[in-house]
C-alpha positions in Angstrom: 0.0 0.0 0.0 1.3 3.4 -0.9 1.9 5.8 2.0 2.4 8.9 0.0 -0.1 11.2 -1.6 -2.5 9.6 -4.2 -3.5 12.0 -6.9 -6.7 11.3 -8.8 -4.6 10.5 -11.8 -1.0 10.6 -13.1 1.2 9.3 -15.8 3.4 6.2 -15.6 6.8 6.8 -17.2 9.3 3.9 -17.5 12.9 3.9 -18.5 11.9 2.8 -22.0 9.8 6.0 -22.3 12.8 8.1 -21.3 15.0 6.3 -23.7 12.6 6.9 -26.6 12.4 10.6 -25.9 16.2 10.8 -25.4 16.7 9.1 -28.8 14.4 11.6 -30.4 16.3 14.5 -28.8 19.6 13.3 -30.3 18.1 12.6 -33.7 17.7 14.9 -36.7 14.0 15.5 -36.1 12.3 17.2 -33.1 9.1 17.8 -35.1 7.3 16.7 -38.3 9.6 13.6 -38.5 9.4 9.8 -38.7 8.2 9.3 -35.1 4.9 11.1 -35.9 4.3 8.8 -38.8 5.2 5.7 -36.8 2.9 6.8 -33.9 0.0 7.4 -36.2 0.4 4.1 -38.0 0.6 2.2 -34.7 -2.4 4.0 -33.2 -4.5 3.4 -36.3 -3.7 -0.3 -36.0 -4.4 -0.4 -32.3 -7.9 1.0 -32.7 -8.7 -0.7 -36.1 -9.1 2.6 -38.0 -7.7 3.1 -41.5 -6.6 6.7 -40.7 -5.1 8.3 -37.6 -3.9 11.9 -37.6 -2.0 13.3 -34.6 -2.2 16.8 -33.3 -1.0 18.7 -30.3 -4.1 18.2 -28.1 -7.6 16.7 -28.1 -9.0 20.2 -28.2 -7.1 20.7 -31.5 -8.4 17.4 -32.7 -12.0 18.3 -32.0 -11.5 21.6 -33.8 -10.0 19.9 -36.8 -12.7 17.2 -36.9 -15.5 19.8 -36.7 -13.9 21.9 -39.4 -13.4 18.9 -41.7 -17.1 18.2 -41.4 -18.0 21.7 -42.5 -19.3 23.1 -39.1 -19.5 26.9 -39.4 -21.5 30.0 -38.7 -25.2 29.4 -38.6 -24.8 25.8 -37.6 -25.1 24.2 -34.2 -23.2 21.4 -32.6 -24.9 19.3 -29.9 -22.6 18.4 -27.0 -23.4 16.8 -23.6 -23.5 18.9 -20.5 -21.1 16.6 -18.7 -17.8 17.1 -20.4 -14.8 19.4 -20.3 -15.5 22.7 -22.0 -13.3 21.8 -25.0 -16.0 19.7 -26.6 -18.2 22.8 -26.8 -15.4 25.4 -27.3 -14.2 23.7 -30.5 -17.6 24.4 -32.1 -17.3 28.0 -31.1 -13.8 28.1 -32.8 -15.7 27.2 -36.0 -18.1 30.0 -35.5 -21.0 27.7 -34.7 -23.4 27.7 -31.8 -23.7 25.0 -29.2 -26.8 23.2 -28.0 -26.1 21.5 -24.6 -27.8 18.2 -24.3 -28.8 16.7 -21.0 -27.3 13.4 -19.9 -28.3 10.2 -18.2 -28.1 11.0 -14.4 -26.3 7.8 -13.6 -23.7 7.5 -16.4 -23.4 11.1 -17.3 -23.6 10.1 -20.9 -25.6 11.6 -23.8 -28.5 9.2 -24.5 -30.8 8.8 -27.4 -33.5 10.5 -25.3 -31.4 13.5 -24.3 -30.2 13.8 -27.9 -33.8 13.8 -29.2 -34.7 16.6 -26.8 -31.6 18.6 -27.8 -32.5 18.2 -31.4 -35.8 19.9 -30.8 -34.1 22.8 -29.1 -31.7 23.1 -32.1 -34.6 24.3 -34.3 -33.1 22.6 -37.4 -29.7 24.2 -37.1 -27.8 21.2 -35.8 -24.9 20.1 -38.1 -23.2 17.5 -35.9 -23.3 15.8 -32.5 -20.3 15.1 -30.3 -21.1 12.3 -27.8 -18.5 12.0 -25.0 -17.3 8.6 -23.7 -17.2 10.0 -20.1 -14.6 8.2 -17.9 -14.0 5.7 -20.7 -17.6 4.3 -20.8 -18.7 4.1 -24.5 -21.9 5.8 -25.3 -24.7 4.0 -27.2 -23.2 4.9 -30.5 -25.5 2.7 -32.7 -28.6 4.5 -31.3 -27.0 7.9 -31.3 -25.7 7.5 -34.8 -29.0 6.3 -36.1 -30.8 9.3 -34.7 -28.1 11.7 -36.0 -28.2 10.3 -39.4 -32.0 10.5 -39.5 -31.5 14.2 -39.2 -28.6 14.4 -41.6 -26.0 15.1 -38.9 -22.4 14.2 -38.7 -21.0 12.4 -35.6 -17.7 13.1 -33.9 -16.9 10.9 -30.9 -15.1 12.8 -28.1 -13.1 9.7 -27.0 -10.6 11.7 -24.9 -11.2 9.3 -22.0 -11.6 6.1 -24.0 -8.2 4.9 -25.1 -8.4 1.1 -24.6 -12.2 1.0 -24.2 -14.3 -1.5 -26.1 -17.8 -1.1 -27.4 -20.8 -3.5 -27.4 -19.3 -5.5 -30.2 -15.9 -5.8 -28.6 -14.3 -3.4 -31.1 -12.0 -0.7 -29.8 -13.3 2.8 -29.5 -11.9 4.8 -32.4 -12.7 2.3 -35.1 -15.5 4.7 -36.1 -18.2 2.2 -37.4 -20.9 4.6 -36.2 -19.2 8.0 -36.5 -17.4 10.2 -39.0 -14.4 10.6 -36.6 -13.2 10.0 -33.1 -10.8 12.2 -31.1 -8.4 11.1 -28.3 -6.4 12.8 -25.7 -2.8 12.0 -24.5 -2.8 14.4 -21.5 -0.7 13.0 -18.6 -3.7 11.8 -16.6 -5.1 9.9 -19.5 -4.4 6.2 -20.3 -1.5 7.1 -22.6 0.7 10.1 -22.0 2.4 12.3 -24.6 2.9 15.3 -22.3 0.2 16.9 -24.5 -1.2 15.4 -27.6 -4.3 14.3 -29.5 -5.3 12.0 -32.3 -8.2 12.0 -34.8 -9.3 8.7 -36.3 -11.6 8.2 -39.2 -12.7 5.8 -41.9 -13.2 8.6 -44.3 -10.2 9.5 -46.5 -11.5 13.0 -47.3 -11.8 13.8 -43.6 -8.3 12.5 -43.0 -6.9 14.6 -45.9 -8.6 17.8 -44.6 -7.3 17.2 -41.0 -3.8 16.4 -42.3 -3.5 19.7 -44.1 -5.5 21.9 -41.7 -3.3 20.9 -38.8 -0.3 22.5 -40.7 -1.7 25.9 -41.7 -3.7 24.5 -44.6 -0.5 24.3 -46.6 -0.2 21.9 -49.5 3.2 20.6 -50.5 2.3 17.8 -52.9 3.2 19.1 -56.5 0.3 17.2 -58.1 -2.1 19.3 -56.1 -0.7 22.8 -56.8 -3.1 25.3 -58.3 -0.1 27.0 -59.9 1.3 24.4 -62.3 4.7 26.0 -62.5 5.2 25.3 -58.8 5.7 21.6 -59.6 9.1 22.6 -61.0 10.1 24.9 -58.1 11.5 22.9 -55.2 10.6 25.6 -52.7 7.0 26.0 -53.7 4.0 25.4 -51.4 0.5 26.7 -51.3 -1.9 27.6 -48.6 -5.2 26.5 -50.2 -7.4 26.8 -47.2 -7.3 28.2 -43.7 -5.5 26.0 -41.2 -3.7 26.1 -37.9 -0.4 25.1 -36.3 -1.8 22.0 -34.6 1.0 19.6 -35.3 2.4 17.1 -32.8 6.2 17.3 -32.3 8.3 14.2 -32.7 9.3 14.4 -29.1 5.7 13.9 -28.0 5.1 11.2 -30.6 8.2 9.3 -29.4 6.7 9.2 -25.9 3.3 8.3 -27.3 4.7 5.4 -29.4 6.6 4.0 -26.4 3.4 4.3 -24.2 1.3 2.7 -26.9 3.4 -0.4 -26.6 2.2 -0.7 -23.1 -1.5 0.0 -23.7 -2.7 -3.6 -23.0 -0.8 -3.6 -19.7 -2.1 -0.1 -18.7 -5.7 -1.1 -19.6 -5.5 -4.4 -17.7 -4.2 -2.6 -14.7 -6.9 0.0 -14.8 -9.6 -2.7 -15.1 -8.1 -4.6 -12.2 -8.0 -1.6 -9.9 -11.6 -0.7 -10.8 -12.8 -4.2 -9.9 -10.9 -3.9 -6.5 -12.6 -0.6 -5.9 -16.0 -2.1 -6.9 -15.7 -4.8 -4.3 -14.4 -2.6 -1.5 -17.2 0.1 -2.1 -20.0 -2.4 -1.7 -20.0 -2.0 2.1 -20.6 1.8 1.7 -23.7 1.4 -0.3 -26.2 3.0 -0.8 -24.5 6.2 0.4 -21.7 5.6 -2.1 -22.1 3.8 -5.4 -19.5 2.6 -7.8 -19.3 4.4 -11.2 -22.2 3.5 -13.5 -21.5 1.7 -16.7 -23.4 0.4 -19.7 -24.3 -3.2 -20.3 -22.2 -4.8 -22.9 -19.3 -2.3 -23.1 -15.9 -2.8 -21.5 -14.4 0.5 -20.4 -10.8 1.2 -19.8 -11.6 3.7 -17.1 -9.8 7.0 -17.3 -11.7 8.0 -14.1 -13.2 6.2 -11.2 -16.1 8.6 -10.7 -18.2 7.3 -7.8 -21.6 8.6 -6.9 -22.0 9.9 -3.3 -25.2 11.2 -1.7 -23.6 14.1 0.1 -27.0 15.4 1.4 -27.7 12.0 3.1 -24.1 12.0 4.5 -24.7 15.5 5.9 -21.5 16.8 4.4 -20.6 19.0 1.6 -18.5 17.7 -1.3 -15.9 20.3 -0.6 -15.5 19.2 3.0 -15.2 15.5 2.0 -12.5 16.4 -0.6 -10.6 18.5 2.0 -10.8 15.7 4.6 -9.5 13.1 2.1 -6.7 15.4 1.0 -5.6 15.7 4.6 -5.3 11.9 4.6 -3.2 12.0 1.4 -5.9 11.2 -1.1 -6.5 13.5 -4.0 -9.9 13.7 -5.7 -11.5 15.8 -8.5 -14.9 16.6 -9.9 -15.6 15.7 -13.6 -17.2 17.9 -14.7 -18.7 21.3 -13.9 -21.6 21.1 -16.4 -21.0 23.2 -19.6 -24.1 25.3 -19.1 -22.9 26.4 -15.6 -19.9 28.3 -17.0 -20.3 32.1 -17.3 -19.3 32.2 -21.0 -22.2 29.8 -22.0 -24.6 31.4 -19.6 -23.9 34.8 -21.3 -24.5 33.2 -24.7 -27.5 31.1 -24.0 -29.0 32.1 -20.7 -29.7 30.0 -17.7 -30.6 26.3 -18.5 -31.9 23.5 -16.3 -30.8 20.1 -17.3 -32.0 17.7 -14.6 -29.9 14.7 -15.5 -26.7 16.7 -15.6 -27.6 18.4 -12.3 -28.2 15.1 -10.5 -25.0 13.6 -11.9 -22.9 16.6 -11.0 -24.3 16.8 -7.5 -23.1 13.4 -6.6 -19.9 12.8 -8.6 -16.4 12.5 -7.2 -13.4 11.0 -9.0 -11.2 8.9 -6.7 -7.5 8.0 -7.5 -7.1 5.7 -10.5 -3.9 5.1 -12.4 -1.7 2.1 -13.2 1.1 2.8 -10.7 -1.3 2.4 -7.8 -0.7 -0.7 -5.7 -3.3 -3.5 -5.3 -4.0 -2.2 -1.8 -4.4 1.4 -2.6 -8.1 1.2 -3.4 -8.7 -0.3 0.0 -6.8 2.6 1.6 -9.0 5.1 -0.4 -12.2 3.4 0.5 -11.2 3.1 4.2 -10.5 6.8 4.3 -13.7 7.7 2.5 -15.7 5.5 5.0 -14.1 7.3 7.9 -14.7 10.8 6.4 -18.4 10.0 5.8 -18.7 8.6 9.3 -19.8 5.1 8.2 
């Protein structure tokens, strides 16, 4: 059992990760080099997608995916209330509006029912939906996709939490059988760490092509695509044919990501084991504390262990519980403040009441979960939580 402080999440860096980054630092390429290509190819294979395009963050990946699907002024993107603000913000970067969908109060996920209600509020302006696989639990993509396609909408999976998760068919999240694209995060607290980094996967070669060029200023360097024919004979020539951004992933980050990807199965197995240990230990705290909700048939690689606590019944505020746990060396976090609670979105769209999101938010607390935890650490966390709640 660890005696030190347990944060809610952290990276696991081994000597092979350090060696991979060191080798990159002493190579000829620190950016736009061979390690980026290798990481993309390996990730595409890992998630069974024909195309994987790296970028410097999942936020950038969402922006690139939305842009590739034509989201723009006059359109709306439908995003769930329970997500980090980047899911919504990327639509604003495109000049589009955001319709915030309610979520299932137990899972925190967009559901077909909450999507249908959000579609009514979109008044025919919706262009795409962005379901979020909160904590690594895959949404009901077949149902969400069917409803979206009935309304002519594109689908982008925010899979920032879901590296290593499996859907109802046993396929990895990111294969995109029910979506136009999926976007992943490699922030240090996620399953794979790049320092910062993101990946867009898709089955659509046109989306892949747009993302590939837009992440590098919209610049085209392939001579056979030049609009100025003479450029094909001029070795310095390049053309910016559409607006793009500097969203590239450096080789340094890709070197770390590729090394981490080699350990994905081990990381995922460890997270699943720790989650099962938590589940068993928390049973004695029911019904005041409940394990994270899942969905039947899916197999999440949990990024978060987001329990549900009835703070009112416990007679304690969430802030007091978090502070007391911190005093015992246990870090926690809340995922997430609902999008419609943020002042920016209140100013845009006014006060909104989304009962599923409010109920989920009122009870959620993320406990420590990361592969470097010991087998006994979940018991330590649960014991401390039991004492803090006076059970």
